N, C-alpha and C positions, 0 to 999 in steps of 0.2 A: 236282876238281869234281867226283860223282858223275853228276846231275844234268842230261844233256846241255841241258834243256831251258829251266834258267835261265841259262843258259851261250848256249843259243842268242836266250833276249830282252836279251840284255846286250848282245850281236853287233846285235843288228837295233835297236837303240835307238843302237848306235852309229853304226851306216848313216844313221840319219836326221835323228842328227845334221852328217854332211854334206851330206844331201839339201836341211837346213835353210837349213846357208850355201847351198847353191849356188839357190834357189832364190831367196837374201837378193841374193847380185851379180847377177841375172837381174834383179829389179825394180829393181834401181841402174841398172840400162843403161837400163830404159824412164826412169825417172827422169832421167837425161842427153839421152834423145830429145825428152820434153816441155817440159828446159829450151830445150833447143835449135827447137822449136820456137815456143818463144813468145818467145828469136831474132830466128829469122825472120819474124815478126808484129814487132819490133820494127824491122828494118831494114826493111819495105819502109812502113810509117808514115814511119819517117823522110825514105825517100830520094820517100814520094807526099806524101800527107794521112794525118793520128788520123783518131781516130771526132769527128762534125762532133755540133755543138750550135746550130744556131740561134737567134738573138732579135730577135726587131721584125718588121717593123720600126715603131722610134718616131720619133717628132718631137723634137727637143732642140733647145736655143737654152745660150750660158754668157753669163753675166751677170754684173752687176760691180755693186757699191751702196759708193758713199762717202757719208762726212758726216765731222764735221767733231766731233772729241769735245775733252776736257779732261782731261789727265795731274799728276800736281804733288797740292800742297794749298798752302794759305794765297798765299805771294808768290811762289811756286812754283811755279804754275798755267801751264797754259800749253797754248794749242790748234794740236791734231795733226790728220793728216788718217786715218782708219781708214780698211779696207777691206774687201769680203769680197767672196767668189769662188764663186759657187753655177750649178748649172745648170738651168735646169724641163725638165720630160717634161711631154706628151701623148701618153696609152696611147689604144692603138685602138678606139675602139666596138666595131669586127665584126672576129675579123680570121681570115681564107679562107685554107687550104694546098690546094692539090689537087698530089699531088706522086708520082713513079713511079720507082720506082729498078731496074736492072739490077746484075747481078751479076756485075764481072768477077778476075776468082782472079787470081793472083798468085805465082808459087811463086819461093823462096831455094832450093835444090836440088830434096829431094824433098818437099819442106814446104811444103806451100801455105796462103794466106791469102785469108780475103775481104775483098774490097774491094770498091765501087759505085759506080753515077755516079747521082746524082738529078738529075730534071729538075723543077721545083718552076714553076707558077705560085703566087704568092703576092698577097692582096689584100685590103690594109686601109682598112678607115672611121675619118672621125671625122666627127663632125656639127659641132663649131667646135674650135673652138683655144685658145678664152677660157683654159685650163691655162696660154699659154706667155707669158701676163703677168704682169711681176717681183712680187712682193709686198715692199714694203718693213717692213722690221724697225727702222728707229730715226727717229726722227723729222729732217723737213727733212732727209730721205739722198736723192744722186743717183742717179740705175738706169739703165746703159746696157748693151743687148745686143746683141753679133755676130747674125752671119743665120742665122735657125731651119735647121735640115736633118732628112731623114731621115736613118734609121743603122739598118742590120744590119748584127748579127755573128754571124759565122760561130766556130767551134774555131780553126779553123787555113787562113789564107789561101791558103793555098799549092792547094787543092782546088778556088778558082773557079776555076770553066773560063770561065761565058758571062752579063752582068748586064744586064738591059735593063728600066730603069723611069720609070714615069711615072707624073706627079700631075698629077690630074685632067684628063690625055688628054694633056697635052704633054712629052716624050721631056726627061729629064734628064740628063748626065755623071753619071755615079759617078766616085770622086775614096775611093784608099784610106783603109783605117782607118777605122774604127766613129766615134771621137770620146767613147768609153766610159770613165772611166779605169779601170773594175773587168775589164773586153773588150775590147781595143782592138781586136782583130783580126776587123777584116771589109769596111766599102764607107758613104761618107753621100756624097749631092747637095746640092746650097745650093738654099732652098726662096728665091720671092719673099719681101722685108721683108711686104709688103703684107697676106702671109697671118696673118701675128700676129696675134692673138687675134680673127681676123674670124669672123663669124655662121657663117658659108656651108660646108655642110659640104665636107669632103675628103675623095680618093678615089690611092689608091698602090696603081697595081699592076708588080707586080716578078716577073720571069722569071731564074728564076738555077740555072743549073745548074752542079750542086758533086759534086764526088767525096771520098771517105773511106772509112777501115776501120774494120768491126766491127761499129759502132751512128752509127744516125744518130739525135738529138735536137734537142726543139721543147721553149720555156717561152713556158707562155701568159702572155703581159701585153697583152691582152687584154682590154676588158672582157668577151668571149665568143671562147675561140677554138674553132675549128672547123677540121683537121685531117685529109681523107684522104688514105692513100695504096695505093697498090699494085704489088707487086713480082713479079719472075718469080721470086722464092724460097720455098722451101714447108717451111722450117724456121723460121718468126720465133721471137725470145723476146723478149715486151714486159715494159718493166722501166719503173723508178720511178713519182714518185707518183701517178701516172693509167694506169687501165687502156682502153682501146679501149670504145670502146658497142658496138660489132660488128665484126664479126670474120670472115673468111671463109677458112681455112687447105685450099688444095686443092694434091690434086697437082706442080701447073703453076705453082704462086705459091700471093698473098695477097692480101688485100683488107683497109686497115680502121682503122677512122673514129674521129677522138676530139672530143669535143663537150665545153669544161672552160665553166665560169663564172666570172667574179671571187668569185663567191659563194665557191666553193669550193676559191681558193687566192689565199695571200697575193704571188705574183706580180706584178703590179700595180703594187701597192702600194712590194714594195721595185725594183721597177726606177726609181720616180720617186726610190725614197731612194736607189737608185745600188749597192745592198747586190750581192755577187757572186750567182754560178750555187752551190749546193745542191756539195755534192761526198759521197763516201763517207763523209771521218770526220765533218762534221755534215747530213749526212742534208734532211732535210726544216723545219730550224730556220726559225723566225722569220725570221733575218737573214739568209736568202742566198734566189735564187730560185730557184723549184722545176721542175723537167723530166720530162718522159716519155719515153719512146725503147721502139726496137727491136732488136735483136740480129740481127747473122745469121750466126746458131751454126751449127755441124757438126750437125746431133747422135749421128752417127757417128763419133763422136774416139776415135780410132784407142788413141789411147796412156789414154785413160779408160775403156778396155773391157778393154786389151790388162795395166788396170793393176786391174781388178776381176777380172777372171779368176786372177791371178796370187793374190788374196787364199783363193785355192781348192786353190792349188797341195798343201802341206801336206795339206792333210783330203783330197787326192788320194792321197798316198802312202800316208798314213794306212788306208785305208780301202781300198786296193787291196794292202797287206802284211798286213791283218786277213784279207781275202779267201784269199789265198794262202798263209798260218799256216793257217788256217782246212783246207785241203784238203789239208796238210802232217798236219793230224792226225789227220784223220776216214779217209784215205785211206795212212799211215804210210810216205808221201813224205817225202823228205832234201832237202831246199831249203839251199845253201852261204850263209851271212850273201853272198860276192861275188855270186850271183846278186842275192839281194834288193836291192844295189845298185845292177848293173844296170836289172830294174824300175826300180827307180825314178829312175835317172837319165837314161829315158827318156820318162816322166813327165813328166820336171823339162822336158825338152828342149821338147817343143809350144808348152810357154810363149814361150821362148826365139823357136823358130819362127812362134810366131803371131806376137810382132812384127815379128820380121823382115818378113816377110812380108807383114803388113798394112800395111807400109811403101811397098808396090808395088803391093798388089790390094787391091781393095773387101777389104773386115774378114771377110763372109762366106766369102769366097770362101778366102782365106787361114786360116780356125777347119778349112774343111772338108779343105785340102790340109795341111794340118797335123795336123788331128787323125788325116788319113785313111792317110799315113803313121807314127805313131803304133803306130796300132792295128795293122797288116801289118804293123813290127816285132814289136810283144809277143807278137801270135797265132804266128807263126811263129818266136820265142824260146821262148814258152810252148809248145810241141809236145813238147820238150828239156824244161823247166823241170815241164812236168806227165806225162809219158812218153805222148805219142799225138797225134794230132790233134785227138782230142775236147777233150783237156783244154788244147792250144794253142788250138782255134775256141771253145770257151768261153769263155776268160783272154778273147780278143779282144774278144767280145763282150760281156762285162762292162766294158774299158776304154770299148768305143764304147760303152754306153750311160754308163756315168763323162761322156763327152764330149757327149754329146746332152741330159745334164741339166744341164749347163756350162752351152751353150749357148742352151739354155730359162731357165738363170738368170740370163741375159746381158738375152736381152732381155725379160722383166720386172722394170725397172728398180725397180718401185712395188711388186710383191708381192715383191721376191727374195727377202726375211730368211721370209717366212711358206712360200714353196717350199721353201726351203732347211732348215730346221726339219721339215720335213713327211717330203724325200726322209730326214732322216739317221735321224728316226726311226722310216718303212721297211726302211731296212739294218738299221738295230740290231733290229727286231723280226722277221725273217729269221736272222740272227743266232744270236739266242736262240732261233727256235723249232729250228732246223739241230740247235745242239747241248742241246736239252733234254732229251735221254736219254744226253749222252756221262759216262761216269767219267772225273772229272776226274782223280782221285787213282788210279784205274788208271793212267789215264793220264802224270802225271806223280810215279810212287812213288821215290824212291830210288835202286832197282838197277836204275830202265830197262832190265830182261831184259825187260817187260807190251809194254812201248813204244819199246821202239827201233826207229830205220826201218831198211826196208831198204837194201838201199846201192843206190846212185849206178847206173844201168844203162847201161852204156857208150850210144855215139852208133849202132851198129853193131845195138845190140838193139832203141837207141829209134824205130829209123827203122824 
């Protein structure tokens, strides 16, 4: 082939394919490590307690209705005893929760999992318990009910550390199980039979110490629900069907308050109907009990940031190759495709260093160390690649600028797209302006005489 530049372009394209495969393998390692972190979280949940959702307190009683019915026709008619089992519920008029959480990180190897301990003071009030009076559905039926009980449900009963329950100032013993068909995990306490259908007010005070992992939720099952939460975690993520009406997020923790009326949610009605909790599969449909929650997320997720950084890997390699090719054309240097490969490998190894170091160090520190190592290596290599320290230092400064731009993009998550597009436009503008007077036909003419690069100097001459 007469034109050496065409062969050079084909060779660099092949080098780019090799580097693309290398970056893909590094990305696969990052994905595997992210899966290992998820497995660590599942291991902690299996050994300690899962994320918790609190429902209640709610007063319920199990009732039975019996009546005599007829079956058959004509002479074959006969009387049979029929029965209906059902649950009667009384939701609180007022439900107030005052909770404090403390984060207690757990580790599986090098993987950190955020668990929490929550101390709650829960106060529920009923103006009367007339709702506990069962209603017959058949004429001349006989109604009978068990003792009423106050129940509270939690997602994972293994997380219960302490329960202290008082009803109108009287201490009651909590028993295992909520006795609710949809979410049986929790506890209950039997109430005096005399309270059934009473017109007097009733107040339940509950002290609950609970542990869980990752997420804490409540169900607004009262006519008026108020939840106050204070925590030492400075990075909360509020989710669910309702956001807090007030929140104060500081560097040493946060405070949040929710106020929810039964006019704004179907949770109280669905609780009486015995509906299950809402799940991600059916969200806030009318057939489930809505919840609101806070997640104790880690904003500096090592693997998410590393994955975002690796998305720019091939772009980094492309910009660097363009810069080297531009210098090669303007200064009539000769850079071998193997040297392009070495430079691309150094750029790619940065992402591998970042991933491995960030598992043991703070992400910013890991980023700084990985970038410094790669910039130093490429600066020294650039001295020989571009024939002198001036070229090497300029090359290293350019690489350092690329890493600096990437770090800014990682910090500006919401504005990353617009910043990235502006930076690319700036790079394109610089390249176009630098080459605006370049005679490409003279540079790439077929005989190559006018554009043949000078031979690569030996090490002694370059030093």
